[in-house]
N, C-alpha and C positions, 0 to 999 in steps of 0.2 A: 411550433412555428409561430412567430409573432405576427400579429395582424398588421396589414399596411394602413389600417384605419383605427389606431388605438383609442382615440377619444370616443368613437362610436360604441366601444365595448366597455366603457367605464360605467359602473353602477351609479344610480341617482336615487335619492330619497325624496318622495313627496309626502312630507309628514312621516307617518309610520309605515308608509307603503314603499317598499324597496323595489326599484326597477333595475334589472340586471344589466341593461344596456340602454342606449339613448335612441334606439330605433322604434318608431311608432307607426302603427297602421292608421293611416288617415281615415276619417269617415267617408265611406263610399256607398252611394245608393246602388243596390244590386237587384231590387225588384223580384225577390223570390219568396215573399211571404205567402202563407197559406190563406185560405178564406178566413175572413174576420181580421185580416192584417196580423196574423199570428206567425211568429218565427217558428220554424219546424226543425226536424232532425238534420236536414240538409244545411240549414243555417248554422246549427251547432257544429257540424263537421267543418264548414268553411272557416269559422273563427278558430276552432281548435287546431286546424292545420297551421295557423299563423301565430301560434301562442309563444314562439321563441322570441318575439319582439319584446322590447321593454314594456310596452303598453299597446293595447288594442283599443281603438275608439270605434264604437258601433256605427253603423250607417245611421243616418238621420231617422229618429224614431218619434212619430207624432205624439204629442202630449194629450191630444183630445181628438174627437171625430172631426172637428172643424179644421184641425191642423193638417189634414191629408191633402196632398197635391198630386199624387201619382198612383197608378194602380200597383198593387202588391208591395207597397212599402209598409213596414211593420209599425204598430203602435205600442204604447205602454200605458194604456188607460183602461183596459178590461182585464178581468181575472184570467181569461184564456191567454191574452198576450203576456201577462206577467208570468204565467206558467211556462209559456213557450220560451221566454227569455231566461227563465231559471234553468231550462235544459241547456241553453247556450252557455251561460256562465259556469255551470257545473262542468261542461265539457272543456271549457278553456282552463278552468282551475285544475282539472284532472291532468291536463297537458302541461301544467306549470306556468300558465300565463296569468295576466291581469287585464281586466277589461272595464272601460267606462262606457256608459250609455250617453249618446248624444241626444239631447232633448230639443225637439224641433217643432216649430209651427210654421207652415209655409205662407200664411197670410193670403195675399192676393194671387199667389202663384198656384192657382187651383181652378176648378171649374164646377159649376153647379151639379154636374153629373157625378162628381166625386164627393159632394157634400151631403151630410145627412138631411133628408127631406128635400133635396134638390134646391136648397137656398143658395144665394150668391156667397162667394168667399168674402172674408172680412179683411180689412186693411186699415191703416191710419186714415187714409183719405180715399175718396171715390175716384181714383185715377186708374184708367185701364193700362196695363202693361202692353207694350208693343212687342209681343212675343206669342209663341204658340206652346201648347202643352199636349203631352200624350194622355189620352183617356182610354177607357175600355173600348171606345168606338174609333180610336185612332187619333191623329194629330188634329187639334182644333185651336182656334184663336182664343186667347184669354179674354175674359169678360171684364166689364167695369165692376169692381168689388163694392161691397157695402162698407161705408165708413163706420168704424166702431163708435158707439156712444161713450162719453166719459164715464158713465156709470158701469160700463162693461169692463173697464180696465182691471178692476179688482178680480173679476172672474178669470181673466187671462193669467194674472199673477198666480191665482190659486191653482190653475191648471198646471202651471210649471211646478209649483210646490208638490202637488199630488203626484205628478210624474216622477219627481225626485224621490218621493216616498216609495212609489212603485218600483223604481230602479233599485232601491235598497232591498225591498222585499224579494226582488228577482235575483239578488245575489251579486249585483254589480259592485265593483270596487270604488266607483265614483261616477261622476257625471260631467259632461261637457255641455254648456249652454250654447246653442247654435244662434249666433248673432251675425251671420255672414251670408254671402251669396244671394242677396236680394230677397231673403225670406222675412218673416214678420218683424223680428226685432231689428234687422237691418233696415227695413222699410220705415220704422219709426226714427232711426238715427239720421236719415238722409232728407234734406229739404226738397229733393226732387220727387219724393213719394209721400212726404209728410207735410200737408198744407193746413194742419189743424190750427185753431186759434184758442185752444184751451190749454190746460196745464201740461199737455203732452205734445205740444207743437210750438212752432215759432223759434225761440232761441235754442241754442244747442243744449243748454241746461234742461229745457223742457223736453226736447227730443230725446235726451238721455234718460228721462225719468222712468220710463217703462223698463228699460234694460236694468237700471239700478234696483228697481223694485223686485224684478225677477231674481237678480243676484241675491238680494237680501232674503227673499223667500226660500231659495234653494239652500242658502247657508243656515237656515233654520232647521234643515234636515241633515245636511252633510257637514263634516268638518271642512274648514276652508281649504286644507291641503288636498282634499278629494274632489274639488270643484275646479274645472277649467272653463274657458270661454273662448270662442272662435270669432275672429274678425277677418274681413276681406276688403280693405280700403281701396284697392286698385282693380277690383273685379266688377265689370259692368254687367255681369250675368243677370238675367231676369229683368233687364231694362231698369237697373238701379243706377241712380246718379245723385250727385251732390254738387252744389255750386262752389263750395270751398272744402274739398275733401281733406286736404292736409290739416287745416285748422279744425275741422270736425273731428277727425280721428286723433289728433293730439289731445283734444278735450276728452274724448272717450277713454283713451288709454290712461290719461292722468286721473280721471275719476275712478276707473277700475283699479288702479294701482293701490288705492287706499284699502281695499278689501283683503289683501294678502292671499289671493287665490293660489291654488296649486300651480297653475300655469296660464299663460296667455298663448293661444294658438293663432298664429298670424299667417294668413294666406298672402304671400309676398308677390303674387302675380295675378293672372286672370285666367278664367276658363275659356276654352275655345280659341278663337283667333286673336283675342285681345283688342279687337277694334273698338275704339271708344274708351279704352282704359285710361284713367287719369295718371299723371306722373305723381308718384308718392315717394317721399323721402323716408324709407323704412329705418334708416339709421337714426333719424331724429325721433321716430316713434319708439325705437328700441331704447333710447336714452331715458325715456319717460317711464319705463317699466323696470321695477326693482326686483321682481321675482323671476321665476323660471319662465323662459321664453322658448316656445316651440315654433320652429320655422317650417314653412311648407311652401312648395311651389317649384316643381321641376328639379328637385335635388337628386343628385346621384351620390354614390359613395364618397368620392373625393371632395365634392363641393360640400357635402354634409360634414365631413371630417374638418374641412377648413373653417366652417361656421362654428363648430364646437371648439376647435383649437384657439380661435380668435376671441372666444367669449361672446360672439354675436348670439349664439343659441346654446341652450342646454339640452334640448331635445329636437329631433328632426322627424317630421312625419312624411311618409311615402305613400303615394296613392296607387297609380296604375302599376308601378313596379312591384308593389307588394301584392296587388291583386293577382298578377301573373306569376309571382314567385312566392309560394307559401313558405318557403325556407329562405326568404330574403336575408335575414341576418347571417345565416350560414354561408350563403353565396358571397355576401360582402366581405365576410371574414376571410374567405378562401380566394377572393378576387376571381370568382368563377363567372362564366357567362350567364346572362339573364334570359329567361323566356321572354318572348314577344307577346304583349297583350293582344287579345282578340277583341277589338272594339265592337264587333257585331254581337257579342254575347255579354256585354257589360250589364244590360238591363233585361236580358231574356236568355233562355236556354236551359233552365233547370240545372242539372249537374254539369252540362257542357259549359266551359268557360267560367266555371264557378269552383268546383272541387276537383277538377281533373287535370290541373296544371302539374307537370312532373317536378319532382324535387331532385336534388343531386343524388340522393340515396336511390332514386329510381334509375340512375344511370343515364339521364337525359339532361340536356341543357335547354 
């Protein structure tokens, strides 16, 4: 039987990495790490269940102790964490899948109770986000972060490089640099969160500097086809804003295009209600990108098929639909009903809402 979504099931090559279809598991925070921010056997099972996608992108994985912003999110900076992720990648590969690690630093979206030594979180500038965050003690208001010194930038870049090396040691097939959703690299890009007057602030060229240095560092570890980067121009999440977002992100995409990365992962909408989201011309941004474009943002099967058929995207990532349907590719191919995601277990619940969603083979929809 032919698929009603033929473009979704065409293979695609990222360099020498062959993806059997265009369906991608988007990075999704699940908060199931073990003590020490170590991914365990349950995490391995979760990703292996979803291995039929063309590519899996891991949940945000903090590159250093200061990069942590939530309880039970995994890291990739300790030997124990690397070993834990090795168990995950081995499980995914045994199931026939491919998986990239998303390299993450939350910047100011943290709290001293989550930081080593109880210090303040770091950021481009000492500007308090108008938001709250979950900690071990519950929901608390975010604090005014400490502005990074210029001399500390090299250390941030080095942490990304080391994390990229650790991802290779853990058996990942590549990495995605997280420069979206109001976290550290996004904070540097936006003039609403970056008020610096040194080489890393002011003009868009200066605000871009840290992101480009991180990309160059990661490319010193991985072949360019095995490196992706995620952006979210229209997402106001985490109190992120910019005075000229269209111009800012046109400059960002143009600068990144010169690196020949494996893909650009674009969040084309906003998280939550979307209140305060700027209007972004994603067609204009797409024209500036010559490589593989991965679209994200509320896509279902028909809309993803249309994006691929038109050439707007070469890959489409799915978030909550893939969370709730470990066999999402099979369901899309068969035009089968989808499970309904249980939002109460997105960030808690151990196996419940994590590895217990039924597949078509289980005889349930």
